[in-house]
TORKOL-4160 file (C-alpha; in steps of 0.2 Angstrom, whole numbers, padded with zeros to 4 digits, m for minus):
401
<pt num="1" X="0000" Y="0000" Z="0000"/>
<pt num="2" X="0008" Y="0017" Z="m0005"/>
<pt num="3" X="0007" Y="0032" Z="0006"/>
<pt num="4" X="m0008" Y="0040" Z="m0002"/>
<pt num="5" X="m0018" Y="0025" Z="0004"/>
<pt num="6" X="m0013" Y="0028" Z="0022"/>
<pt num="7" X="m0018" Y="0046" Z="0020"/>
<pt num="8" X="m0035" Y="0041" Z="0013"/>
<pt num="9" X="m0038" Y="0030" Z="0029"/>
<pt num="10" X="m0033" Y="0045" Z="0040"/>
<pt num="11" X="m0045" Y="0056" Z="0030"/>
<pt num="12" X="m0059" Y="0043" Z="0031"/>
<pt num="13" X="m0056" Y="0041" Z="0050"/>
<pt num="14" X="m0060" Y="0060" Z="0052"/>
<pt num="15" X="m0076" Y="0058" Z="0043"/>
<pt num="16" X="m0081" Y="0043" Z="0052"/>
<pt num="17" X="m0077" Y="0051" Z="0069"/>
<pt num="18" X="m0088" Y="0066" Z="0065"/>
<pt num="19" X="m0102" Y="0054" Z="0059"/>
<pt num="20" X="m0101" Y="0046" Z="0076"/>
<pt num="21" X="m0102" Y="0062" Z="0085"/>
<pt num="22" X="m0116" Y="0068" Z="0075"/>
<pt num="23" X="m0126" Y="0051" Z="0077"/>
<pt num="24" X="m0140" Y="0059" Z="0087"/>
<pt num="25" X="m0137" Y="0077" Z="0083"/>
<pt num="26" X="m0144" Y="0088" Z="0069"/>
<pt num="27" X="m0132" Y="0093" Z="0055"/>
<pt num="28" X="m0128" Y="0112" Z="0056"/>
<pt num="29" X="m0141" Y="0124" Z="0065"/>
<pt num="30" X="m0128" Y="0133" Z="0074"/>
<pt num="31" X="m0133" Y="0146" Z="0087"/>
<pt num="32" X="m0123" Y="0160" Z="0079"/>
<pt num="33" X="m0127" Y="0178" Z="0080"/>
<pt num="34" X="m0126" Y="0190" Z="0065"/>
<pt num="35" X="m0132" Y="0190" Z="0047"/>
<pt num="36" X="m0129" Y="0177" Z="0034"/>
<pt num="37" X="m0116" Y="0188" Z="0027"/>
<pt num="38" X="m0107" Y="0189" Z="0044"/>
<pt num="39" X="m0109" Y="0170" Z="0046"/>
<pt num="40" X="m0100" Y="0167" Z="0029"/>
<pt num="41" X="m0086" Y="0179" Z="0034"/>
<pt num="42" X="m0084" Y="0171" Z="0050"/>
<pt num="43" X="m0083" Y="0154" Z="0042"/>
<pt num="44" X="m0070" Y="0160" Z="0030"/>
<pt num="45" X="m0059" Y="0166" Z="0044"/>
<pt num="46" X="m0061" Y="0149" Z="0053"/>
<pt num="47" X="m0055" Y="0141" Z="0037"/>
<pt num="48" X="m0039" Y="0150" Z="0037"/>
<pt num="49" X="m0025" Y="0141" Z="0047"/>
<pt num="50" X="m0015" Y="0156" Z="0052"/>
<pt num="51" X="m0002" Y="0145" Z="0061"/>
<pt num="52" X="0003" Y="0136" Z="0045"/>
<pt num="53" X="m0003" Y="0150" Z="0033"/>
<pt num="54" X="m0016" Y="0141" Z="0022"/>
<pt num="55" X="m0035" Y="0140" Z="0018"/>
<pt num="56" X="m0043" Y="0123" Z="0023"/>
<pt num="57" X="m0057" Y="0117" Z="0013"/>
<pt num="58" X="m0068" Y="0117" Z="0028"/>
<pt num="59" X="m0068" Y="0120" Z="0047"/>
<pt num="60" X="m0076" Y="0103" Z="0048"/>
<pt num="61" X="m0069" Y="0086" Z="0042"/>
<pt num="62" X="m0062" Y="0092" Z="0026"/>
<pt num="63" X="m0048" Y="0101" Z="0035"/>
<pt num="64" X="m0034" Y="0098" Z="0022"/>
<pt num="65" X="m0031" Y="0109" Z="0007"/>
<pt num="66" X="m0040" Y="0105" Z="m0009"/>
<pt num="67" X="m0033" Y="0114" Z="m0024"/>
<pt num="68" X="m0049" Y="0111" Z="m0034"/>
<pt num="69" X="m0060" Y="0119" Z="m0020"/>
<pt num="70" X="m0048" Y="0133" Z="m0018"/>
<pt num="71" X="m0048" Y="0138" Z="m0036"/>
<pt num="72" X="m0067" Y="0140" Z="m0035"/>
<pt num="73" X="m0065" Y="0152" Z="m0020"/>
<pt num="74" X="m0049" Y="0162" Z="m0024"/>
<pt num="75" X="m0057" Y="0176" Z="m0034"/>
<pt num="76" X="m0071" Y="0179" Z="m0021"/>
<pt num="77" X="m0058" Y="0178" Z="m0007"/>
<pt num="78" X="m0048" Y="0191" Z="m0016"/>
<pt num="79" X="m0063" Y="0202" Z="m0019"/>
<pt num="80" X="m0068" Y="0201" Z="0000"/>
<pt num="81" X="m0050" Y="0207" Z="0005"/>
<pt num="82" X="m0041" Y="0190" Z="0008"/>
<pt num="83" X="m0027" Y="0193" Z="m0005"/>
<pt num="84" X="m0013" Y="0191" Z="0007"/>
<pt num="85" X="m0020" Y="0175" Z="0014"/>
<pt num="86" X="m0023" Y="0168" Z="m0004"/>
<pt num="87" X="m0005" Y="0172" Z="m0008"/>
<pt num="88" X="0001" Y="0163" Z="0008"/>
<pt num="89" X="m0009" Y="0148" Z="0004"/>
<pt num="90" X="m0002" Y="0147" Z="m0013"/>
<pt num="91" X="0016" Y="0149" Z="m0007"/>
<pt num="92" X="0013" Y="0135" Z="0006"/>
<pt num="93" X="0005" Y="0124" Z="m0007"/>
<pt num="94" X="0019" Y="0126" Z="m0020"/>
<pt num="95" X="0032" Y="0123" Z="m0006"/>
<pt num="96" X="0023" Y="0106" Z="m0002"/>
<pt num="97" X="0022" Y="0101" Z="m0020"/>
<pt num="98" X="0040" Y="0106" Z="m0023"/>
<pt num="99" X="0046" Y="0095" Z="m0009"/>
<pt num="100" X="0037" Y="0080" Z="m0016"/>
<pt num="101" X="0040" Y="0084" Z="m0034"/>
<pt num="102" X="0022" Y="0083" Z="m0039"/>
<pt num="103" X="0006" Y="0092" Z="m0040"/>
<pt num="104" X="m0009" Y="0083" Z="m0031"/>
<pt num="105" X="m0027" Y="0086" Z="m0027"/>
<pt num="106" X="m0024" Y="0088" Z="m0009"/>
<pt num="107" X="m0011" Y="0093" Z="0005"/>
<pt num="108" X="m0013" Y="0088" Z="0023"/>
<pt num="109" X="m0009" Y="0101" Z="0037"/>
<pt num="110" X="0008" Y="0091" Z="0039"/>
<pt num="111" X="0011" Y="0096" Z="0020"/>
<pt num="112" X="0009" Y="0078" Z="0014"/>
<pt num="113" X="0003" Y="0078" Z="m0004"/>
<pt num="114" X="m0010" Y="0065" Z="m0010"/>
<pt num="115" X="m0023" Y="0062" Z="m0023"/>
<pt num="116" X="m0040" Y="0055" Z="m0021"/>
<pt num="117" X="m0043" Y="0042" Z="m0027"/>
<pt num="118" X="m0030" Y="0044" Z="m0040"/>
<pt num="119" X="m0022" Y="0057" Z="m0052"/>
<pt num="120" X="m0033" Y="0072" Z="m0056"/>
<pt num="121" X="m0033" Y="0081" Z="m0073"/>
<pt num="122" X="m0039" Y="0097" Z="m0064"/>
<pt num="123" X="m0025" Y="0099" Z="m0051"/>
<pt num="124" X="m0012" Y="0107" Z="m0061"/>
<pt num="125" X="m0024" Y="0118" Z="m0071"/>
<pt num="126" X="m0032" Y="0124" Z="m0055"/>
<pt num="127" X="m0015" Y="0128" Z="m0047"/>
<pt num="128" X="m0010" Y="0138" Z="m0063"/>
<pt num="129" X="m0027" Y="0148" Z="m0063"/>
<pt num="130" X="m0024" Y="0152" Z="m0044"/>
<pt num="131" X="m0006" Y="0158" Z="m0047"/>
<pt num="132" X="m0012" Y="0169" Z="m0061"/>
<pt num="133" X="m0027" Y="0176" Z="m0052"/>
<pt num="134" X="m0017" Y="0180" Z="m0036"/>
<pt num="135" X="m0004" Y="0189" Z="m0046"/>
<pt num="136" X="0011" Y="0179" Z="m0040"/>
<pt num="137" X="0028" Y="0180" Z="m0048"/>
<pt num="138" X="0041" Y="0166" Z="m0054"/>
<pt num="139" X="0050" Y="0169" Z="m0038"/>
<pt num="140" X="0035" Y="0165" Z="m0028"/>
<pt num="141" X="0031" Y="0149" Z="m0036"/>
<pt num="142" X="0047" Y="0141" Z="m0044"/>
<pt num="143" X="0043" Y="0143" Z="m0063"/>
<pt num="144" X="0056" Y="0129" Z="m0067"/>
<pt num="145" X="0046" Y="0116" Z="m0056"/>
<pt num="146" X="0029" Y="0122" Z="m0064"/>
<pt num="147" X="0037" Y="0121" Z="m0081"/>
<pt num="148" X="0043" Y="0103" Z="m0078"/>
<pt num="149" X="0027" Y="0098" Z="m0070"/>
<pt num="150" X="0017" Y="0105" Z="m0085"/>
<pt num="151" X="0027" Y="0095" Z="m0097"/>
<pt num="152" X="0024" Y="0079" Z="m0087"/>
<pt num="153" X="0005" Y="0084" Z="m0087"/>
<pt num="154" X="0004" Y="0086" Z="m0105"/>
<pt num="155" X="0013" Y="0070" Z="m0109"/>
<pt num="156" X="0000" Y="0061" Z="m0097"/>
<pt num="157" X="m0016" Y="0069" Z="m0103"/>
<pt num="158" X="m0013" Y="0073" Z="m0121"/>
<pt num="159" X="m0013" Y="0060" Z="m0136"/>
<pt num="160" X="m0004" Y="0067" Z="m0151"/>
<pt num="161" X="m0011" Y="0053" Z="m0162"/>
<pt num="162" X="m0029" Y="0059" Z="m0159"/>
<pt num="163" X="m0025" Y="0077" Z="m0156"/>
<pt num="164" X="m0036" Y="0077" Z="m0140"/>
<pt num="165" X="m0035" Y="0070" Z="m0122"/>
<pt num="166" X="m0032" Y="0052" Z="m0118"/>
<pt num="167" X="m0046" Y="0041" Z="m0112"/>
<pt num="168" X="m0048" Y="0037" Z="m0094"/>
<pt num="169" X="m0034" Y="0048" Z="m0089"/>
<pt num="170" X="m0042" Y="0056" Z="m0073"/>
<pt num="171" X="m0047" Y="0046" Z="m0058"/>
<pt num="172" X="m0049" Y="0061" Z="m0047"/>
<pt num="173" X="m0062" Y="0074" Z="m0052"/>
<pt num="174" X="m0076" Y="0085" Z="m0046"/>
<pt num="175" X="m0086" Y="0069" Z="m0045"/>
<pt num="176" X="m0073" Y="0057" Z="m0039"/>
<pt num="177" X="m0085" Y="0043" Z="m0033"/>
<pt num="178" X="m0090" Y="0040" Z="m0052"/>
<pt num="179" X="m0080" Y="0030" Z="m0064"/>
<pt num="180" X="m0079" Y="0040" Z="m0080"/>
<pt num="181" X="m0070" Y="0042" Z="m0096"/>
<pt num="182" X="m0068" Y="0059" Z="m0105"/>
<pt num="183" X="m0080" Y="0070" Z="m0096"/>
<pt num="184" X="m0084" Y="0088" Z="m0101"/>
<pt num="185" X="m0077" Y="0094" Z="m0084"/>
<pt num="186" X="m0060" Y="0086" Z="m0088"/>
<pt num="187" X="m0060" Y="0094" Z="m0105"/>
<pt num="188" X="m0063" Y="0111" Z="m0097"/>
<pt num="189" X="m0049" Y="0108" Z="m0086"/>
<pt num="190" X="m0038" Y="0104" Z="m0101"/>
<pt num="191" X="m0043" Y="0121" Z="m0108"/>
<pt num="192" X="m0038" Y="0130" Z="m0091"/>
<pt num="193" X="m0021" Y="0121" Z="m0092"/>
<pt num="194" X="m0018" Y="0128" Z="m0110"/>
<pt num="195" X="m0025" Y="0145" Z="m0106"/>
<pt num="196" X="m0015" Y="0148" Z="m0090"/>
<pt num="197" X="0001" Y="0140" Z="m0096"/>
<pt num="198" X="0001" Y="0153" Z="m0110"/>
<pt num="199" X="m0004" Y="0167" Z="m0098"/>
<pt num="200" X="0010" Y="0163" Z="m0086"/>
<pt num="201" X="0023" Y="0161" Z="m0100"/>
<pt num="202" X="0029" Y="0144" Z="m0094"/>
<pt num="203" X="0038" Y="0142" Z="m0111"/>
<pt num="204" X="0029" Y="0126" Z="m0116"/>
<pt num="205" X="0027" Y="0121" Z="m0134"/>
<pt num="206" X="0008" Y="0118" Z="m0133"/>
<pt num="207" X="0000" Y="0107" Z="m0146"/>
<pt num="208" X="m0016" Y="0117" Z="m0146"/>
<pt num="209" X="m0021" Y="0135" Z="m0143"/>
<pt num="210" X="m0034" Y="0139" Z="m0130"/>
<pt num="211" X="m0046" Y="0144" Z="m0145"/>
<pt num="212" X="m0043" Y="0127" Z="m0153"/>
<pt num="213" X="m0047" Y="0118" Z="m0137"/>
<pt num="214" X="m0063" Y="0128" Z="m0134"/>
<pt num="215" X="m0068" Y="0124" Z="m0152"/>
<pt num="216" X="m0065" Y="0105" Z="m0149"/>
<pt num="217" X="m0075" Y="0106" Z="m0133"/>
<pt num="218" X="m0090" Y="0114" Z="m0141"/>
<pt num="219" X="m0089" Y="0102" Z="m0155"/>
<pt num="220" X="m0088" Y="0087" Z="m0144"/>
<pt num="221" X="m0100" Y="0091" Z="m0130"/>
<pt num="222" X="m0114" Y="0103" Z="m0136"/>
<pt num="223" X="m0129" Y="0093" Z="m0141"/>
<pt num="224" X="m0143" Y="0097" Z="m0154"/>
<pt num="225" X="m0152" Y="0109" Z="m0141"/>
<pt num="226" X="m0136" Y="0119" Z="m0138"/>
<pt num="227" X="m0132" Y="0113" Z="m0121"/>
<pt num="228" X="m0116" Y="0105" Z="m0115"/>
<pt num="229" X="m0117" Y="0086" Z="m0110"/>
<pt num="230" X="m0108" Y="0076" Z="m0097"/>
<pt num="231" X="m0099" Y="0065" Z="m0110"/>
<pt num="232" X="m0095" Y="0066" Z="m0129"/>
<pt num="233" X="m0113" Y="0068" Z="m0134"/>
<pt num="234" X="m0123" Y="0057" Z="m0146"/>
<pt num="235" X="m0133" Y="0070" Z="m0156"/>
<pt num="236" X="m0147" Y="0058" Z="m0159"/>
<pt num="237" X="m0150" Y="0055" Z="m0140"/>
<pt num="238" X="m0145" Y="0072" Z="m0135"/>
<pt num="239" X="m0133" Y="0067" Z="m0122"/>
<pt num="240" X="m0134" Y="0068" Z="m0103"/>
<pt num="241" X="m0135" Y="0085" Z="m0096"/>
<pt num="242" X="m0129" Y="0088" Z="m0078"/>
<pt num="243" X="m0126" Y="0102" Z="m0066"/>
<pt num="244" X="m0107" Y="0100" Z="m0069"/>
<pt num="245" X="m0108" Y="0100" Z="m0088"/>
<pt num="246" X="m0119" Y="0115" Z="m0088"/>
<pt num="247" X="m0109" Y="0126" Z="m0076"/>
<pt num="248" X="m0090" Y="0123" Z="m0079"/>
<pt num="249" X="m0089" Y="0128" Z="m0098"/>
<pt num="250" X="m0095" Y="0145" Z="m0092"/>
<pt num="251" X="m0085" Y="0146" Z="m0076"/>
<pt num="252" X="m0069" Y="0141" Z="m0085"/>
<pt num="253" X="m0073" Y="0153" Z="m0099"/>
<pt num="254" X="m0073" Y="0140" Z="m0113"/>
<pt num="255" X="m0088" Y="0150" Z="m0118"/>
<pt num="256" X="m0091" Y="0168" Z="m0114"/>
<pt num="257" X="m0108" Y="0172" Z="m0122"/>
<pt num="258" X="m0123" Y="0179" Z="m0113"/>
<pt num="259" X="m0136" Y="0172" Z="m0125"/>
<pt num="260" X="m0129" Y="0154" Z="m0124"/>
<pt num="261" X="m0129" Y="0155" Z="m0105"/>
<pt num="262" X="m0147" Y="0161" Z="m0104"/>
<pt num="263" X="m0152" Y="0147" Z="m0116"/>
<pt num="264" X="m0142" Y="0135" Z="m0105"/>
<pt num="265" X="m0150" Y="0141" Z="m0089"/>
<pt num="266" X="m0167" Y="0139" Z="m0096"/>
<pt num="267" X="m0163" Y="0120" Z="m0101"/>
<pt num="268" X="m0156" Y="0117" Z="m0084"/>
<pt num="269" X="m0172" Y="0123" Z="m0076"/>
<pt num="270" X="m0182" Y="0112" Z="m0088"/>
<pt num="271" X="m0172" Y="0097" Z="m0083"/>
<pt num="272" X="m0175" Y="0101" Z="m0064"/>
<pt num="273" X="m0157" Y="0103" Z="m0060"/>
<pt num="274" X="m0160" Y="0119" Z="m0050"/>
<pt num="275" X="m0176" Y="0111" Z="m0041"/>
<pt num="276" X="m0178" Y="0115" Z="m0027"/>
<pt num="277" X="m0162" Y="0126" Z="m0027"/>
<pt num="278" X="m0146" Y="0126" Z="m0036"/>
<pt num="279" X="m0138" Y="0113" Z="m0040"/>
<pt num="280" X="m0140" Y="0095" Z="m0042"/>
<pt num="281" X="m0127" Y="0084" Z="m0051"/>
<pt num="282" X="m0142" Y="0076" Z="m0060"/>
<pt num="283" X="m0161" Y="0075" Z="m0059"/>
<pt num="284" X="m0163" Y="0056" Z="m0057"/>
<pt num="285" X="m0151" Y="0045" Z="m0047"/>
<pt num="286" X="m0144" Y="0032" Z="m0059"/>
<pt num="287" X="m0131" Y="0021" Z="m0050"/>
<pt num="288" X="m0121" Y="0018" Z="m0066"/>
<pt num="289" X="m0102" Y="0016" Z="m0064"/>
<pt num="290" X="m0099" Y="0022" Z="m0047"/>
<pt num="291" X="m0083" Y="0017" Z="m0037"/>
<pt num="292" X="m0083" Y="0007" Z="m0021"/>
<pt num="293" X="m0085" Y="0023" Z="m0011"/>
<pt num="294" X="m0104" Y="0024" Z="m0015"/>
<pt num="295" X="m0107" Y="0009" Z="m0003"/>
<pt num="296" X="m0102" Y="0020" Z="0011"/>
<pt num="297" X="m0111" Y="0035" Z="0005"/>
<pt num="298" X="m0125" Y="0030" Z="m0007"/>
<pt num="299" X="m0131" Y="0044" Z="m0019"/>
<pt num="300" X="m0118" Y="0056" Z="m0012"/>
<pt num="301" X="m0115" Y="0061" Z="m0030"/>
<pt num="302" X="m0131" Y="0057" Z="m0038"/>
<pt num="303" X="m0146" Y="0068" Z="m0038"/>
<pt num="304" X="m0141" Y="0077" Z="m0022"/>
<pt num="305" X="m0139" Y="0096" Z="m0021"/>
<pt num="306" X="m0121" Y="0102" Z="m0020"/>
<pt num="307" X="m0119" Y="0120" Z="m0014"/>
<pt num="308" X="m0103" Y="0123" Z="m0023"/>
<pt num="309" X="m0110" Y="0120" Z="m0040"/>
<pt num="310" X="m0125" Y="0130" Z="m0035"/>
<pt num="311" X="m0115" Y="0145" Z="m0029"/>
<pt num="312" X="m0105" Y="0145" Z="m0046"/>
<pt num="313" X="m0121" Y="0144" Z="m0055"/>
<pt num="314" X="m0127" Y="0159" Z="m0046"/>
<pt num="315" X="m0111" Y="0168" Z="m0049"/>
<pt num="316" X="m0113" Y="0165" Z="m0068"/>
<pt num="317" X="m0131" Y="0171" Z="m0067"/>
<pt num="318" X="m0125" Y="0187" Z="m0059"/>
<pt num="319" X="m0113" Y="0189" Z="m0073"/>
<pt num="320" X="m0124" Y="0185" Z="m0088"/>
<pt num="321" X="m0142" Y="0185" Z="m0082"/>
<pt num="322" X="m0143" Y="0197" Z="m0067"/>
<pt num="323" X="m0162" Y="0198" Z="m0068"/>
<pt num="324" X="m0164" Y="0180" Z="m0063"/>
<pt num="325" X="m0149" Y="0181" Z="m0050"/>
<pt num="326" X="m0160" Y="0185" Z="m0035"/>
<pt num="327" X="m0172" Y="0171" Z="m0038"/>
<pt num="328" X="m0158" Y="0158" Z="m0040"/>
<pt num="329" X="m0149" Y="0164" Z="m0025"/>
<pt num="330" X="m0163" Y="0167" Z="m0013"/>
<pt num="331" X="m0165" Y="0149" Z="m0007"/>
<pt num="332" X="m0147" Y="0147" Z="m0005"/>
<pt num="333" X="m0147" Y="0163" Z="0006"/>
<pt num="334" X="m0162" Y="0156" Z="0016"/>
<pt num="335" X="m0153" Y="0140" Z="0019"/>
<pt num="336" X="m0137" Y="0149" Z="0026"/>
<pt num="337" X="m0149" Y="0160" Z="0037"/>
<pt num="338" X="m0158" Y="0144" Z="0043"/>
<pt num="339" X="m0143" Y="0133" Z="0047"/>
<pt num="340" X="m0130" Y="0147" Z="0051"/>
<pt num="341" X="m0117" Y="0138" Z="0041"/>
<pt num="342" X="m0113" Y="0133" Z="0023"/>
<pt num="343" X="m0117" Y="0114" Z="0022"/>
<pt num="344" X="m0108" Y="0103" Z="0009"/>
<pt num="345" X="m0123" Y="0093" Z="0001"/>
<pt num="346" X="m0142" Y="0091" Z="0003"/>
<pt num="347" X="m0155" Y="0078" Z="0000"/>
<pt num="348" X="m0167" Y="0088" Z="m0010"/>
<pt num="349" X="m0185" Y="0090" Z="m0004"/>
<pt num="350" X="m0200" Y="0097" Z="m0013"/>
<pt num="351" X="m0194" Y="0114" Z="m0008"/>
<pt num="352" X="m0178" Y="0122" Z="m0001"/>
<pt num="353" X="m0186" Y="0122" Z="0016"/>
<pt num="354" X="m0189" Y="0103" Z="0016"/>
<pt num="355" X="m0172" Y="0099" Z="0009"/>
<pt num="356" X="m0160" Y="0092" Z="0023"/>
<pt num="357" X="m0141" Y="0089" Z="0025"/>
<pt num="358" X="m0135" Y="0073" Z="0017"/>
<pt num="359" X="m0131" Y="0059" Z="0029"/>
<pt num="360" X="m0129" Y="0040" Z="0028"/>
<pt num="361" X="m0124" Y="0026" Z="0040"/>
<pt num="362" X="m0105" Y="0031" Z="0038"/>
<pt num="363" X="m0105" Y="0049" Z="0032"/>
<pt num="364" X="m0113" Y="0065" Z="0037"/>
<pt num="365" X="m0112" Y="0081" Z="0026"/>
<pt num="366" X="m0098" Y="0093" Z="0031"/>
<pt num="367" X="m0101" Y="0111" Z="0037"/>
<pt num="368" X="m0092" Y="0128" Z="0037"/>
<pt num="369" X="m0086" Y="0125" Z="0020"/>
<pt num="370" X="m0073" Y="0138" Z="0012"/>
<pt num="371" X="m0087" Y="0140" Z="m0002"/>
<pt num="372" X="m0094" Y="0153" Z="0011"/>
<pt num="373" X="m0082" Y="0165" Z="0002"/>
<pt num="374" X="m0093" Y="0163" Z="m0014"/>
<pt num="375" X="m0109" Y="0165" Z="m0005"/>
<pt num="376" X="m0102" Y="0180" Z="0004"/>
<pt num="377" X="m0097" Y="0189" Z="m0012"/>
<pt num="378" X="m0115" Y="0185" Z="m0019"/>
<pt num="379" X="m0123" Y="0192" Z="m0004"/>
<pt num="380" X="m0115" Y="0209" Z="m0007"/>
<pt num="381" X="m0126" Y="0210" Z="m0023"/>
<pt num="382" X="m0141" Y="0201" Z="m0016"/>
<pt num="383" X="m0143" Y="0212" Z="m0001"/>
<pt num="384" X="m0135" Y="0228" Z="m0008"/>
<pt num="385" X="m0122" Y="0227" Z="0006"/>
<pt num="386" X="m0107" Y="0230" Z="m0004"/>
<pt num="387" X="m0104" Y="0246" Z="0005"/>
<pt num="388" X="m0104" Y="0237" Z="0022"/>
<pt num="389" X="m0090" Y="0225" Z="0017"/>
<pt num="390" X="m0076" Y="0232" Z="0028"/>
<pt num="391" X="m0087" Y="0233" Z="0043"/>
<pt num="392" X="m0092" Y="0215" Z="0040"/>
<pt num="393" X="m0074" Y="0209" Z="0038"/>
<pt num="394" X="m0070" Y="0216" Z="0055"/>
<pt num="395" X="m0085" Y="0209" Z="0063"/>
<pt num="396" X="m0086" Y="0194" Z="0075"/>
<pt num="397" X="m0099" Y="0180" Z="0074"/>
<pt num="398" X="m0100" Y="0170" Z="0090"/>
<pt num="399" X="m0104" Y="0152" Z="0087"/>
<pt num="400" X="m0111" Y="0139" Z="0099"/>
<pt num="401" X="m0116" Y="0122" Z="0092"/>
């Protein structure tokens, strides 16, 4: 058994221990004072490990660093005034990666790098995006290491014979409980890799430009109704539309088109992916090819509602379809107000108010997610409280569970 497997067991023990503690207690529902915006800022501050200088993915059991989750949060974090903390986090992460000569999905507090369940096609692209967004320099991040790692990544994921990504290259992904091959999400991550390798001037000879990758993604994954599908689409059947395939082409800016987004959000609504609130992985749970982990957390990544995808969906709504933003974000705001925390995943009910935090025999949904940074940024627009940002950032939010 390699070291990553031992770390997997350590991480699983944290989840099981929290499930044991929560056996007869409700998930969330903190007795916190303050508004939902103050709650979110409080969570962000809890997620920052000042002693070691990095952002944890949550103040719950996901207490390690996940580059994927950090990439979703870095822009909101910077907009909220946490630029120094973001740069510290990236220096800390690159230092850990450099010591092990690899870029992985996760890093423990002890600076042990690991992937779960295996290599992820999104880890290096996410890191490059974060470095560019934070405005770091070659001196901050060891350009030689990044260039070498980028060359290895390209050899691993790109097939010169087909002019596209290799099949079954990524075991870790945003949906790491599902066994997949050639998803739209992985293709979007390849786009990010090419785009930010160019932006950072890593000096690579790239086989495709970002415009060419964007064109290939659109050609491979857009179905006859104009919506992105989970896998290379069959234009007769229309392909499978999911929350991930609908959001990430726009979040990664493979597509920057208002009309296309409005059409996509309309189709997503018709498919029930934002019912009762944003956003489900898929409308109907179909077991399909899931890994062994689904036996410990059934339907964890099925038709459950995941707040991180929902928050990114709302962020894109605010950018391209602001007239619908408040209606999309309102149930999310109300859930944070109700539970006084940001919960990882929900079992959907008929309404947002009847939806409950996910739990199974062995697992209970995490709380106090770093995704609170995305929610806090959105709340500035939702409540019109942008002028109060500085006051909120210095506010305290007492919590008792």
